[in-house]
C-alpha positions as CSV (number, residue, x, y, z in Angstrom):
1,M,0.0,0.0,0.0
2,K,1.3,3.4,-1.0
3,V,1.6,6.2,1.6
4,V,0.9,9.9,1.4
5,I,2.6,12.0,4.1
6,D,1.4,15.5,5.0
7,T,4.0,18.2,4.8
8,N,3.8,18.9,8.5
9,V,4.9,15.3,9.3
10,V,7.9,15.6,7.0
11,I,8.8,19.0,8.5
12,S,8.5,17.6,12.1
13,A,10.7,14.7,11.2
14,A,13.3,17.1,9.7
15,L,13.2,19.2,12.9
16,G,13.9,16.1,15.1
17,S,10.6,14.6,16.1
18,K,11.3,10.9,16.8
19,T,7.7,9.9,16.2
20,C,7.5,11.6,12.9
21,S,10.9,10.4,11.8
22,H,9.9,6.8,12.6
23,A,6.7,7.3,10.6
24,V,8.6,8.7,7.6
25,F,11.1,5.9,7.5
26,K,8.4,3.2,7.8
27,A,6.4,4.9,5.1
28,L,9.5,5.0,2.8
29,E,9.7,1.3,3.1
30,Q,6.1,1.0,1.7
31,G,6.5,3.6,-1.0
32,V,5.6,7.3,-0.6
33,I,3.7,9.3,-3.1
34,E,3.2,13.0,-2.7
35,P,0.9,15.5,-4.5
36,R,2.2,18.0,-7.0
37,I,1.9,20.8,-4.4
38,F,4.4,19.0,-2.0
39,P,7.7,20.6,-3.2
40,Q,6.1,24.0,-3.2
41,E,4.8,23.5,0.3
42,L,8.3,22.6,1.5
43,R,9.8,25.7,-0.1
44,R,7.1,27.9,1.5
45,F,8.0,26.5,4.9
46,I,11.7,27.1,4.5
47,I,11.0,30.7,3.5
48,K,8.9,31.1,6.6
49,L,11.7,29.8,8.8
50,K,14.3,32.1,7.3
51,K,12.2,35.0,8.6
52,K,12.6,33.7,12.2
53,E,15.7,34.7,14.1
54,K,16.0,31.5,16.1
55,Y,17.1,29.4,13.1
56,R,20.7,29.8,12.0
57,S,21.6,29.5,8.4
58,R,23.5,26.2,9.1
59,D,20.3,24.7,10.6
60,L,18.2,25.8,7.7
61,Q,20.7,24.4,5.2
62,G,20.6,21.0,6.9
63,L,16.8,21.2,6.9
64,S,16.8,22.2,3.3
65,N,19.1,19.3,2.4
66,F,16.9,16.8,4.2
67,M,13.8,18.0,2.4
68,E,15.6,17.9,-1.0
69,Y,16.7,14.3,-0.3
70,F,13.2,13.3,0.9
71,T,11.7,14.8,-2.3
72,M,14.1,12.7,-4.4
73,M,13.1,9.5,-2.5
74,V,9.3,9.9,-3.1
75,E,7.2,9.9,-6.2
76,V,5.5,13.3,-6.9
77,V,2.2,12.6,-8.5
78,E,0.4,14.9,-10.9
79,D,-2.5,12.8,-12.1
80,Y,-5.2,13.0,-9.5
81,E,-8.5,14.8,-9.4
82,L,-8.4,17.7,-6.9
83,V,-11.5,17.6,-4.8
84,S,-12.4,20.2,-2.1
85,F,-12.7,18.4,1.2
86,S,-11.0,21.0,3.5
87,S,-11.0,24.8,3.9
88,D,-7.2,24.5,3.9
89,S,-6.4,24.3,0.2
90,P,-3.1,22.3,0.5
91,D,-4.9,19.6,2.6
92,N,-7.1,19.0,-0.4
93,H,-4.2,17.8,-2.5
94,F,-3.0,15.3,0.1
95,I,-6.6,14.0,0.8
96,S,-7.4,13.8,-2.9
97,L,-4.3,11.9,-3.8
98,A,-4.7,9.4,-0.9
99,A,-8.3,8.9,-2.0
100,A,-7.5,8.5,-5.7
101,R,-4.7,6.0,-5.0
102,N,-6.4,4.2,-2.1
103,A,-3.3,5.2,-0.1
104,L,-2.7,5.6,3.6
105,L,-2.6,9.3,4.7
106,I,-0.2,10.2,7.5
107,T,-0.9,13.6,9.1
108,G,-1.1,15.2,12.5
109,D,-3.2,18.1,11.1
110,K,-6.5,18.0,12.9
111,L,-8.4,19.8,10.1
112,C,-6.9,17.5,7.5
113,L,-7.8,14.4,9.6
114,K,-11.4,15.7,10.1
115,S,-11.7,16.5,6.4
116,A,-10.2,13.1,5.4
117,A,-12.6,11.3,7.8
118,W,-15.5,13.1,6.2
119,Q,-14.3,12.0,2.8
120,C,-14.1,8.4,3.8
121,K,-17.7,8.4,5.1
122,S,-19.0,9.7,1.8
C-alpha cells in the first residue's frame, strides 16, 4: 500500500521529532507518493523559517538538504483529481491523492484528519 505523508509530518521529522521520523522511515519502506503541491509547500515552509531569528543558516541548510533528499526519495504525482474536502487548500491535495490511489494518509493536522474522515464516510 502506498503512503501519502502530509508536509507537516515531514517537517516535524526534519526538525527532530522521533515519532514523525519513525513514521517517515516506515512509510518510505512502503513507497511514498506526494501530491504535485508538495515541493512548493516545503519551499514555502523554508521561506517562513528564514524570517525567524531562532534558526541559524546552518540549521536551515541542513533542513533544506533533508527536504531535498526526501523529495528525491518519493514519487511526486500529478494525475489525481483535486476535490475540495477541506477549507485549507493544500490539505485537499493530500486527501485527494490518498483517496484517488487508495493510499494511507499520515498527518497530524486536525483539520486534515477531520476532512479526510468526512471524505471516507462519503
